C-alpha positions as CSV (number, residue, x, y, z in Angstrom):
1,R,64.3,-21.1,66.9
2,H,61.3,-23.4,67.2
3,R,62.9,-24.9,70.1
4,L,63.2,-21.6,72.1
5,R,59.4,-21.5,71.8
6,G,58.9,-24.8,73.4
7,G,57.4,-27.2,70.5
8,E,58.3,-29.3,67.8
9,R,58.1,-28.6,64.4
10,L,54.6,-29.6,63.3
11,P,53.5,-31.2,60.2
12,G,52.2,-28.8,57.7
13,A,53.3,-25.9,59.6
14,R,55.2,-23.1,57.5
15,G,58.8,-23.0,59.1
16,G,57.5,-25.8,61.3
17,V,56.0,-23.5,64.0
18,F,53.1,-21.8,62.7
19,M,49.9,-23.6,60.8
20,Q,48.7,-22.5,57.4
21,K,45.6,-20.7,57.2
22,I,44.8,-22.4,53.9
23,T,46.5,-25.2,52.0
24,D,49.2,-25.1,49.2
25,A,46.5,-26.4,46.7
26,E,44.2,-23.7,48.3
27,R,47.0,-21.2,48.0
28,V,47.3,-22.3,43.8
29,L,43.4,-21.9,43.5
30,A,43.1,-18.7,45.2
31,T,45.7,-17.3,42.7
32,V,44.5,-18.7,39.8
33,L,40.6,-17.3,40.3
34,H,42.2,-13.8,40.9
35,R,44.4,-13.8,37.5
36,R,41.2,-15.1,35.7
37,G,39.6,-12.2,37.5
38,L,36.6,-14.0,38.7
39,G,36.9,-12.0,41.9
40,T,38.7,-9.6,44.2
41,H,40.7,-10.0,46.9
42,D,37.6,-9.7,49.4
43,T,35.3,-12.4,47.6
44,L,38.9,-14.9,47.7
45,A,38.8,-14.0,51.5
46,E,35.1,-14.9,51.7
47,L,35.5,-17.9,49.5
48,F,38.4,-19.6,51.8
49,E,37.2,-17.9,55.0
50,V,40.5,-16.2,55.8
51,S,41.6,-12.8,55.9
52,R,42.6,-10.5,52.7
53,R,46.2,-10.5,54.1
54,T,46.4,-14.2,53.8
55,I,45.1,-13.9,50.3
56,G,47.5,-11.3,49.5
57,G,50.6,-13.2,50.8
58,A,49.3,-16.5,48.6
59,L,49.0,-14.3,45.4
60,R,52.6,-12.9,46.1
61,E,53.9,-16.3,47.0
62,V,52.5,-18.6,44.3
63,G,52.2,-15.7,41.5
64,P,55.7,-16.0,40.5
65,L,55.7,-19.8,40.3
66,L,52.9,-19.8,38.4
67,D,55.0,-17.3,35.8
68,Q,57.9,-19.6,35.9
69,T,56.0,-22.4,34.6
70,G,54.6,-20.3,31.7
71,Y,50.9,-20.2,33.1
72,A,48.8,-17.7,31.2
73,A,45.3,-17.6,32.8
74,T,41.9,-17.2,30.4
75,P,40.1,-14.0,31.4
76,A,36.9,-15.0,32.9
77,A,33.8,-13.4,31.4
78,T,32.2,-12.5,34.8
79,R,33.9,-10.9,38.1
80,F,31.8,-12.1,41.1
81,T,31.5,-9.7,44.2
82,T,30.6,-12.5,46.9
83,A,31.6,-16.1,47.3
84,A,27.8,-17.2,46.9
85,E,27.8,-15.8,43.5
86,L,31.3,-17.6,42.7
87,L,30.1,-20.9,44.2
88,A,26.8,-20.8,42.7
89,S,28.4,-20.2,39.3
90,L,30.4,-23.7,39.5
91,P,28.9,-26.5,37.5
92,T,27.5,-29.1,40.0
93,P,29.2,-32.6,39.0
94,S,26.9,-35.8,37.8
95,A,27.3,-39.0,38.9
96,D,29.2,-40.0,35.7
97,D,31.9,-37.2,37.1
98,I,32.3,-38.8,40.7
99,D,35.1,-41.6,40.7
100,T,33.6,-44.4,42.8
101,P,36.0,-47.3,44.1
102,T,35.7,-50.6,42.9
103,S,36.4,-53.8,45.0
């Protein structure tokens, strides 16, 4: 079918034709954040700069995979209403936390 549209398969594209709006790692992260109760669909959509529909699709696709692996989310103490609040709550890495390449 992709040949009918006149293009070759693109790397990182779902089904070979359309590019993903968020990466697989971001899809897993969004699902984990949602399952922990850190934010609503709107909050996560704002955080990842995508639509609520994209977040909903990620949750529907990744959720069953997390269930199969036995992942159990630890409920968060706080539910954030904006992406800015969520980002502000994250700890900032110290110089010891950052891996520096050695020569």
